[in-house]
N, C-alpha and C positions, 0 to 999 in steps of 0.2 A: 566314405561309406555311402553317403547320400548321392555322390556322383555315380558311382557304379550301379546303385539301385535305380537311379533315375534313367540310366542308360538302358537297362534291361527290363525294368518293370512295365515300361510304357507299352511294349509289345503285348503284354498280357494284361492290359487294363480291364478287360472284360472279367478276368478271374478276380481282380482287385475289387471291382464294383460289386459283383455278386457276393464276394466274401464279406464285404463291409455290410451289406444288407442283411445277410444271415447272422452275422455277429451282432448287429444291432438288435435284430429279433431275439436272439439268445439272451442279450443283456436285459432287454425289456421284460422278457418272461421271468428271468431269475430275480429281477427287482421287484416283481409283483408277489412273489411267494411269501416274503415276510409279512406283508400287509394282509394276505389271505389267512396266514396263520394267526395274526392279531385278531382278525374277525372271528375266527373259530373260538378263540379264548374269550374275547369280550362279549360277542353277541350270541355265542353258542354255549359254551361251558359255564360262564358265569350266570348267564340268563336262563340256562337250562333249556335252550331252544335247540332240539335235535335236528330239525330240518335245516338250520343254518349250518350246523357241522357237517351234514351230509352234502349240502350244495356247495359249500366252500371247499370241502375235501375233494369232490369231483373237479371243481375248478382248478385246485392244485395239481391233480393228476393231469388235466389237460394242458395246463401251463408247463408242467414238467415235461410232457411228451414233446411239446413245441420246442422247449429248451434243448432236449436231447437231439431232436431232429436237426435243429440249427447247428448244434455242436458237431454232429456227424457231417453235415454239409460244409461247414467251415474247415474241418480237417481234410476233407476231400479236396477243396479248392486250394487250400494253403499247401497241401502236398503236391498237387499239380504245378502250382506256381513255383514251389521250391525246386522241384526236379527240372522244370522248363528253363528257369533262370540258370541253374547249375549247368545244364547241357549247353545253353547258348554261350556262357562264359568259357567253358572248356573248349568249345568249337572255335570261338574267336582267338583264344589263347594259343591253341594249336596252329591255327592259320597264321597268326602273327609270328610265332616262333619259327614256323617253316620258312618265312620270308626274311628272317634275320640274316645279316651277313655274319661271317665267322667272328667279327669284332664283338657284335652284341651277344652271340651265343657264348663266346669265351668270358665276357665280362659278368654275366649272370651265373654261368655254370650249369651243367646238366642236373646235378642233384638239386639245386635251388629251383630250376624250372619244373622238375617233377613234383616237388613240394607245392609249388604254386598252382599246378594244374589239378592236384589232387587235394591235399590237406587244406590249402587256403580256400579253395572253392567250397569245400565242405563247410567251413566256418561261416562263409557268407550264405550258404544254403540254410543253415541252422537259424540265422537271424531272420531270413525271409520267412521261414515256416513259423518260428516262435513269435517273431515280431508281428507277423500278420495277425496273430491272436492277441498277444500282450499289448502291442502299441495301440490297437483299435479297441479291443474289448475292455482292458483295464481302465482307461480313462472314462469310458461310458459308465462302467460299474462304479468307479469312484465318485464321479460327479453325481450320477443318479442316486447313489446311496447317501451322499451328503445332503442332497435336497430332500429326499424322503425321510432321512433321520431328523432333519430340522423340522419337518412337518409333524413328526411324531412328539418331539419334545425339544424346544429351543434351548432351555437351560442346561439339559444333560448333554447337549451337542458341544458345550464348552470343553468337554474331555478331548475333543479332536484338536482344539487349539494347542494342547500340550503334546499329544501323541504324534500328530502329523509332522510338526517340525523336527521331532526327535528322529522319526523314520527317515525323513529327507536328509538330515545331517548324516545318518549312518550310511545311506546310499552314496552320498557325495564322497565321504571319507574312504569307503571301500573302492569306489571307482577310481579315485586318485591314486590309490596304492597299487591297483592291479593293472592299469592301462599300460605303463611302461614295461611291466613284466611280461605281458602277452607278446610284445614285439620281440623281447629277448627269447621267449619260448619258441617262436617261429624260426628264429635264427638257429636255435639249438636243434630244432628238428631238421633243418638244412644240413648242419654239421653231422648229425647222425646219419642221414641219408647218404652223404658224401662218403663217410667212412664205410658204410655198408656197401655201397656201390664199388668203391675201390677194392675192398676185400674180395668181393664176389668176381669182379672182372680180372683181378690179379692173383687168383687162387693158386695157379701153377707156379708163379714166381714165389709166392709166400711159402708153399710147401717145399719147393726146391732149396730155399735158403733157411728152412726150418724157423720161420718167423711167425708161426701160429701164436705163440705166446705174446709177442710184441703187438700183433694185430688185435688179439683179444684184449690186451691192456688198453689199446688205443680206442677200440670200440667201447669198452667198459667206462673209459673216461668220458666220452662223448654221451654215453647212455646215462651215466650218473649226473652229469651236468643238466641234462634234460630232466631227469627225475627231480633234482634238487629245485630247479625253478618251478616245476609243475607242482611239487609238494608245497612250495612257498605260496603259489597262487591259490591252490586248493585250500590251504589253511586260512587264508584271508577270506576266501569265499565261504568256507564252513562256518566261520564266526557269525556270518550274517544271519543264518537260519535260526540258531538258538536265540539271538538277540531279538529277531522279529517275533518269534513264538513267545518270548517273555513279554514283549510289548502287547502282543495279542491277548495273552492271559491276564496281564495287568489291567488292560482296557476292559476285559469282561468282568473282572473283579470290581473295577470302578463303577461300571454300569450297574451291577447287581447292588453294590453298596449304596450309591447315590440314587439309583432308581428305586430301590427298596424304601429309602427314606421318602421319596416323593410319592410312592404308592401309599405308604403309611399316612402321609399328610393329605391324601386324596387329591394331589396334584397330577397324578398320572395313574392310568390303569395297568394291570398286569400284562394284557395283550400288547399294549403299545411298548411296554418296557421290553418284552420278548422280541417284538419286531425290531425295536431300536438295537437290541443286542445283535441280531442277525445282519442288520445294515452295517453295524460297526465292524462285524467280521468280514463282510463283503468289501468294505472300504479297506481294511488292513490287508486282506488277501490281494486286493488290486495293487496296493503298494508293494506287496511281496512279489507279485509278478513283474512290476516295473523294476524292482531291485534285480530280479533274475535277468532282465534285459540289460541292466547296467553291468551284469556279469558277462553276458553273451557278446554285447556290442563291442566292448574294448578288444576282445580277441578278434572279432570279425573286422573291426576297424584296421587292426594291424595287418590282417590278411588282405583287406580291400586295397591298402596302399601298396602291398607287394604285387597284387594282381594288376592294379592300375599301372604300376611301374613297367611290368611286362607288356601290357596292352598298349601303352602309349610310347613305349620306346621305339623310336624311328630307326629304321635300317640306315646305315651309313652308305649303303649301296642301293640306288634307286634307278628306275627307268627314266630316261629323258622325256620331256613333255612332247617332243616330236622326234621319235626314233628314225634313225637313218637305215634304210634297207641297202645293204651292200650289193654291188654288181659283180664282184669277183667270186671265186670259189676256193676256199681252203688256204688263203695266204695269210701267214702269221708274220708280224713284224714288231720288234722291240726297238724303240727309238730312245736311246739315252735313259733307260728306266732305272730309277732309284726307288727303293722301297724300304720303309722302316715300320716295324710293328709298333702299335700303340704302347707307350711305357717303356720301350727299349731305349738304350742310351745312344746306340749308333744304327745306321742302316744295315740291313741284311744284303742288299744289292746296291752296286754303285755303277751307274751309267752303263747298263747292259744294252747292247745293240746287236741284233742279228735278224735275218729274214729267212723264211722258209715257205716253199710253195708246193702245189700238188705234185705228187709222184716223188717227192724228196723226203728223205729221213734225216732228221736232225737229232743228234744225240747230245745230251748234256751230262758231263761228268766232272767230278771234283771231290775234294775231301769232305769229311763230315762237317756239316754246318756251313757249307759254302754257298747255300742259297738255291740248290737244284729244285727242290720241291716247291719253294716260293715262286719260281718261274712258272711252274706248272699251274699253281693256284691263281696266278694273275691272268692266265689266258681265259678261263671261264668266268673271270671276275668274282672269285671268291673274296679277293682283296683288290683295292684299287692302288695303282702305282702312286707313290708319294711325289715323284717328279718324273717327267718323261711321258711317253705315250706307248700303250699296247694297242696295236691295230690288228683287226681281223678283216680280211678282204678289203684293205684299204680304208677301213672305218675304225675310228677309236672306239674301244669297247664301251666307254662311257656314253657314247652316242647311239648305242644299239639297245634294243629291248633285250632283257636278260633271257627271256624265253627263246627268242630268235637266235641269240648268240649260243646258248647251250644246246640248241637243237642241231647245231653244226658239229658238236663235240661228242666223241666217245671216250670217256675217261675211265682209266683203270687205276684207282688209287693205290698208294704205297701199302696200306693195310687193307687186304681184301675184305670186303664187307658183303655178307650174304644175309638174306632175310628169312624168317620162318615161312615155310611153304614148300612147294615141290621144286625140283630142279628146273623143270620147264618154266615155272612162274618166275624163278630168279633170272633165268636168261631172258624171258619175255619182258622183264623190267626195263630192258634197253629199248624195246619196241612193242608197245602193248598190243598191236595187231599182227604180230609176227606169226606166220604159219608154222605148223609142226615141221615142215620141210626146212624152213629157214632156221629154226632152232637146232635141228640136226646138223645142218651145214655149218652153223656157227660153232657147234660143239667139236665138229671134226677139225675145223681150222685151229681151234684153241687146244687141240690134243686132249679134249676131255671126253670124247665120245666113248673110248674104250672103257674107262672106269665107270662111266655112267651105265652103259648097257650090262656091265658085270654086276651091278646092284640088283637086288631082288625085284624092285619095281621100276627099274630103268629111269626114264625121265620123270616119272611120277613119284620117285623116292622123296620123302620128306626131309628137308633140311631143318635141323634143330636151330633154336634161336642162337644167333651168332655164328652159325656154321660149325658148331662143336663136334658134329658127327662126320666131318670130312677133314682131310689133312690139309696143311698149309698150301701145298702144291696144288691140290684139287680146288681149294678155294680160289687161288690165283687163276687157274684155268677157267673156272666158271665165271669169274669176273671178267676175263678177257672175252669170253663167249658173249657175255652181256653187251660188251661194247661192239663186238664185231657184228651182232645181229642188227645193230642200229644202222649200220652202213654209213657212218658219218663222213663228213668232209675232212674232219681233223681227228686224229688219234692221239691221245695223250697217255703214255705209259710211265707211270711214276714208280720206278724200280719194281716193275710188275713181274719180273722173271727170276727173282732172287731165290725162290723156293723150288725152282725147277732144276732137274739134273741137266748136264750138258746135252745128252742125247735129245731129250724132250725140248730143251731150249732151241736147239739147232732146227728140229722138225717144225716147231712153232714159228720160228722166224722165217723159215722157208715158205710155210703156208701163208703167213701174213704178207710176205712180199708179193705174192700174187693177188691177194685180196685188197692191198692198199695202193695199187698203181695209180689210181685217180685221186688218192687222198694225201693229205699232209700228215706226216708221222713225226711226233716228238717223243723221244725216249730219255728218261732219266735212269741211268744204270750205274752200278758199282763195278760190274765185270766188264773188262775191256773186250772180252770175246763176244759179248752181246752187241757191240757197237762198232767192231772193226770195219764192217761193210757200209756204215752209214755215209750218206752223201756229205754230211757236214757234222763235225763234232765241235761243240762249244766247251771249252775247258774253263772251269771257274776256280778261283783261289780267293777265299775270304770275301766273296760276293763280287769279285771283279772278273771280267773276261780277260784271261791271259793268253788265250789262243783259239783260233777258229780255223778249221781246215779238215782235210781228210786224215785218215790214221797215219798213212806213210809220210805226210807232210809234217804233222805234228810231232812225230818221233824225232825229227831232226831240228825243229824250230821252237818247240815248247818244252821247257824243262820240267814243268809240273806234270805234263802229260807223260813224258819220258819216265819220271819217277813212279807214276801210277802203273805204267806198262811194265817196268822192270821188276815190280813186286808180284806181277801176275803172269807174265809171259817168260818163256825161256829164251836163251839167246838166239836159238835157231828161229823161234817164232818171231822175234823182233827183226831179225835179218830178212825173213820172208816178207815182213811188213814194209821193208824199205829202209830200215835204220842203217845209217852209215856212221861208223865210229871214226870221227875226224881226228881223234887223238892218235 
C-alpha cells in the first residue's frame, strides 16, 4: 500500500501539503472549543459574568466557522487527490495491459484485469480520501486532546490508561481477522466477473443448448460465495462500532462519577470536568476513526497488491536495446521453429521451416490443432518461438522494434473483431489518416461496399459493441477492409474467409490478387478451394510440416493433403488439379 501511494502521491504533493495545513487548522480549532466552553461555565455562569458568556460564545462561533471552513477545504483537496490518483493508476494500468504479451494477458485473465482496473482502484481511492483525513486529523486530535485533558485534571486522566489499551487491543484483533478475508473477497469478485462475462459473451450458445438453468446456478454459486465472505467481513466490522460506543459511554460515566467526586471535594471545577469530558470524546472518536482506517486499509492493501502485480508484471516480449531496421520488404522466413505454450506438456510446432516473399501467396492447411494459427501469431510476435528463428525481411523478429514489425503487417484474425463506432471508423482503424476514397476502395476490394451502402447511414452506420448488428460474413469483410486500407507489406489471413459463400469468396480472392501483387500473403484456411491457386501450400500434421508445394504437386506427394482434398473436392476437381491415380 505504501509503495503504490508513494509512487502516485508524490505528483500531487501540493494537494497533500495544503490538505495537511487545513486539517491542522481544523484540529486546532476543534481542540479550542472545550476550553472555551469551560470558560463560559467557570468564569461566566458560575461567577454570573454575562460579558464572559457573550465574548466566549462569539469566540466559539468564530472558531466553529474556521473549523467548518477547514473541513470544507480538506474535503475538496482530498477529493481532488483521490480522483487524480485513481485516474493515474487506471491510466498506467491500461497502458501496461496494452503492452502485455498474450502470455501475461492469459495468465491474469480478462475478468481479473477488469476488476483490478475498476474495483481494486476504487478501494485504493477510498483509502486516499479517508486516510487523508483520518491518518492526519485523528492523531492530531488524539495527541492534542490528551495533552489538554491532562492540563485540565491529571488524576482523572488515569481513565485513559485503562480505555486506550482496550481500544487498541480491539482494533488489532479486528484487523487480524479481516485482513485475510479481504484478499479472498477480491478473488471472489474476480470469479463473479468471470462468470458474468462468460454468460454474456456466450448467450447464444447458452440459449441454443437450453443451459440457462445451469448458468444461473453457476452464477448463483459465485454470487453466494461473494455474499458469504462479505457478510463474514461485515459482521466482524459491525462488532467494532457497538464495542467502541460502549467504551465511549462507559468513559463518559466514569468521568461523571469520578469527576463529580473531585468537584464535591473542590479538587476540580464543573467547567473543567465538562471540558475534560469533551476532550475524552474527541480522543475516543479519534481512535474510532483510526479503527475505521484499520477496516479500510486491509481491503485496500489486498487491492494494492493486485494492482501492483499487474503494474509490475513485465511483458515476456520486449523491444531490443538496439533495434535492427530491415533492408528488404515483405520477406517471411521460418527456420526450424519449435513453439510450446507455457504450461503445456508438448510443443505445438516442431521444426517448421518455409520462406515466402513479395508477390507470393503462401497457404497453411492442416487438421484441427495442427498449429496453423500459432504460425500466424508468431509472425507479428504475439508469441516468441521456443526454438529456431522467425525472420521478417532477413531480420529476426526479436531484433526488431515491435511497432516497426507490426507496421509491416495487415492482420485479419480468425475471430473477426469490430469496435463500437461507425463503419468508416472501424475500417480507418487500419490506417488512422485514411481518406474517404481509400476507405471506399478497401470496402470494394473486400466485397463489403454493397452491403455498406445498402445500410441507412452507409459508412456512417454505427457498429454495436462486438459487432452484434452485422452478420459473421459482414464482420469478416469489414475486418479484411481494415487490413487492406493499411496497404501493408505482409497480409496475414487467419481463416478469414470461412463465413463467406463461394461466390463472394471467389470475388474477394480475385480482387485481393490485384491488390497484393507487391505484398507477401499468408493464408490459413480450412477450405481447399480458397488456396488451390496459392504459390506455396504448407501442410501441417500435429505441428509438423509434412508437405510443401503447389496444389497439383501435393495431391500426388502428400497423403495428408490428399485426404483433406478428397473430403472437399469431387473426383473431377481432383483430376483437374493434376491428381494421378497410380493405383
